[in-house]
C-alpha positions in Angstrom: 117.1 91.5 113.4 114.8 88.8 113.0 112.7 89.0 110.0 109.5 87.2 111.0 107.9 86.1 114.0 104.6 83.8 114.2 103.1 86.0 117.1 103.4 89.8 117.1 102.7 92.4 119.2 102.1 95.6 118.6 101.4 98.7 121.3 100.0 102.1 120.4 100.6 104.7 123.1 100.3 108.5 123.0 102.6 109.4 125.8 102.1 113.1 125.7 105.8 114.1 125.6 108.7 112.0 124.6 110.6 113.6 127.0 108.6 114.0 129.5 107.4 110.4 130.0 111.2 109.2 129.7 111.5 110.6 133.1 108.6 108.6 134.3 109.7 105.3 133.6 109.4 104.8 129.8 112.6 102.9 129.5 111.9 100.3 132.3 107.8 99.7 130.7 109.5 99.5 127.4 111.8 96.8 128.3 108.6 94.6 130.4 106.5 95.2 127.4 108.2 92.5 125.2 106.2 94.9 122.1 107.7 93.8 118.9 106.6 97.3 117.4 105.8 100.1 119.5 104.0 103.2 118.2 104.3 106.3 119.9 102.0 109.8 119.4 102.7 112.8 120.8 106.2 113.0 121.2 106.3 116.6 121.0 110.4 116.7 120.1 112.5 117.8 117.0 115.1 114.9 116.1 117.9 117.1 117.7 116.1 116.8 120.9 115.6 113.2 121.4 118.1 111.3 123.5 120.6 108.6 121.7 119.4 106.2 124.1 115.7 106.6 123.4 116.6 106.5 119.6 118.8 103.5 119.5 117.6 100.8 121.9 119.3 97.5 121.6 117.1 95.2 119.2 115.1 97.7 117.8 115.0 100.3 114.5 113.5 103.6 115.5 111.9 105.9 112.8 110.4 109.6 113.9 108.4 112.0 112.0 108.2 115.5 114.0 106.0 118.2 113.4 107.5 121.4 112.1 106.4 123.5 115.0 108.3 122.6 118.3 107.2 121.0 121.3 103.9 120.0 118.8 102.4 116.8 117.9 105.1 113.8 116.5 105.2 110.0 115.7 107.5 107.2 116.6 107.6 103.6 115.5 109.8 101.0 117.2 110.2 97.6 115.5 112.1 94.5 116.5 111.1 93.3 113.1 112.7 95.2 110.1 110.1 96.6 107.5 110.1 96.7 103.9 109.7 100.7 103.6 109.0 103.5 105.9 107.1 106.3 105.2 106.5 110.1 106.9 103.3 111.2 105.9 101.0 110.8 102.7 102.3 113.7 100.6 100.0 116.7 101.9 101.9 119.5 103.5 99.1 120.9 105.3 99.1 117.6 107.1 102.7 116.6 107.0 103.8 119.7 108.6 102.1 118.7 112.0 104.0 115.2 111.7 101.0 113.0 112.4 101.8 109.5 110.3 104.4 107.0 109.8 103.6 103.9 107.6 105.5 100.9 108.2 105.3 98.4 105.6 105.9 94.4 106.0 105.7 91.4 104.4 102.1 90.6 104.8 100.6 93.8 106.3 101.0 97.7 106.5 101.1 99.4 109.8 100.0 103.3 110.1 100.7 104.9 113.0 98.6 108.0 113.5 98.4 111.2 115.7 94.8 112.0 114.6 93.8 115.9 115.0 92.1 117.3 118.0 89.2 119.3 117.0 89.2 121.2 120.4 90.0 124.3 119.2 87.1 125.1 117.0 85.3 124.9 113.4 88.4 125.4 111.7 89.9 122.3 113.4 87.1 120.2 113.6 87.0 120.6 109.3 90.6 120.2 109.7 90.1 116.7 111.6 87.7 115.6 109.3 89.8 116.4 106.2 92.6 114.5 108.0 90.6 111.6 108.2 89.4 111.9 104.7 92.6 112.0 102.9 94.2 109.5 105.4 92.1 107.2 104.7 91.9 107.7 100.4 95.5 107.3 100.8 95.5 104.0 102.3 92.5 102.3 100.4 94.3 103.8 97.4 98.1 102.4 97.9 97.3 99.1 100.3 94.2 97.6 100.0 94.2 95.1 97.7 97.9 93.7 98.2 97.9 93.7 102.5 96.4 93.7 105.7 95.9 97.2 107.0 96.7 98.1 110.5 95.5 101.7 111.6 96.5 102.7 114.8 96.8 105.4 117.6 95.2 108.1 119.1 91.9 108.9 117.2 90.8 111.9 119.3 87.1 110.3 118.8 85.1 108.1 121.1 83.2 105.8 118.8 80.2 104.8 121.0 78.3 106.0 124.1 80.1 103.2 125.8 83.4 104.6 124.8 83.5 107.5 127.1 82.1 107.6 131.1 79.9 110.8 130.2 78.6 110.3 126.7 75.3 112.6 127.1 77.3 115.6 128.7 80.1 115.6 125.8 77.7 115.3 122.6 78.8 118.9 121.8 82.3 118.3 122.7 84.7 117.9 119.9 85.8 114.0 120.4 82.3 112.7 120.6 80.3 115.0 118.5 78.1 113.2 115.7 79.8 114.2 112.8 83.0 113.0 114.1 81.5 109.5 115.3 79.7 109.1 111.9 83.6 109.0 110.4 84.6 105.9 112.6 81.0 104.4 111.2 82.4 105.2 108.0 85.9 103.5 108.4 83.9 100.6 109.8 81.4 100.3 107.0 84.4 100.6 104.7 85.6 97.2 105.8 87.7 98.2 109.3 87.1 96.5 112.6 87.6 97.9 116.1 89.4 94.7 117.1 89.2 96.0 120.9 85.2 95.6 120.9 85.5 92.0 119.2 87.4 90.6 122.5 85.5 93.2 125.4 82.2 94.6 125.3 82.1 96.0 128.7 81.7 99.3 129.9 84.4 101.4 131.9 87.4 100.6 129.1 89.0 104.1 128.8 92.5 104.7 127.4 92.5 108.5 128.2 91.5 110.6 131.4 91.9 114.2 132.0 94.8 115.3 133.8 93.3 118.6 135.5 90.3 117.0 136.9 92.0 114.2 138.3 89.5 112.1 136.2 91.7 108.7 136.0 91.4 108.0 139.7 87.4 108.0 139.6 87.7 106.2 135.9 86.0 109.4 134.3 87.8 108.6 131.0 87.6 108.1 126.9 88.3 105.4 124.6 90.1 107.1 122.0 93.2 104.7 121.4 92.3 102.2 118.6 93.5 99.4 116.5 91.3 99.4 113.5 92.2 96.2 111.3 91.0 95.5 107.8 88.3 93.2 107.6 90.6 90.9 105.5 93.3 90.9 108.2 91.3 91.0 111.9 90.9 87.2 112.5 94.8 87.4 112.5 94.2 89.3 115.6 93.9 87.2 119.0 94.1 89.6 121.7 93.6 93.1 122.2 94.1 94.9 125.5 93.8 98.3 127.2 97.0 98.6 129.7 95.4 101.2 132.1 97.5 100.2 134.6 100.7 101.9 133.2 101.2 105.6 134.3 103.5 108.4 132.5 100.9 109.9 130.3 97.5 111.2 130.3 96.9 107.9 127.8 97.4 104.7 128.7 98.9 102.2 126.3 96.8 99.6 123.9 98.0 96.2 122.3 97.0 93.9 120.0 98.6 90.4 119.6 98.6 89.0 116.2 99.2 85.3 115.1 100.9 85.1 111.6 
């Protein structure tokens, strides 16, 4: 496997079930994507339920972190650049049992692939979600900030600004756009993280998630909740950030960044 590349493309995609998306052309997309690193969220599978054809893609190493609960949560990373270290979770059993984060550390940066909790099941899950934000970023800041560029990607389950969803006024009391959740994204930006997509695209109508029940994707009534937040010391390495809304197979679409190292 190549140890380094000057240009790195990283994808992030909430696949809403790896076994489901496998039947909807995932492998075709994977080959066409030409991604160096591909981060998946909500894989919804235990290790023994994942086909070898998904685990062992030629030219890539794959890393999986599953929830204890079957058919729930889970993240995965594919990489054609060998990471120096790979770590599942951040050492808190209350969060790690849900299989929500993989850290892949490379020479110049660390990549956190994260499936942030959904707060839509009541106040207890809102608290769980905000506590997860707190503990995750405390861990990242303490362990990596002084020595690595930091990339935190995944399904944040929060739209930051009104521009990031089609119907902001109707959703101010909905988890995913509540003020207390949006303020957390503000806090991350104030900590020194850059929402790199908005460096390149300030247009409305740019979404990465659509409700399937209401067929919202056909009308582009969506939410931008899939992000790359990059530490400000590393953000200038990002030369492109994209939302691939033409890619089907999930209620989310892939998002990506291209970096020059």
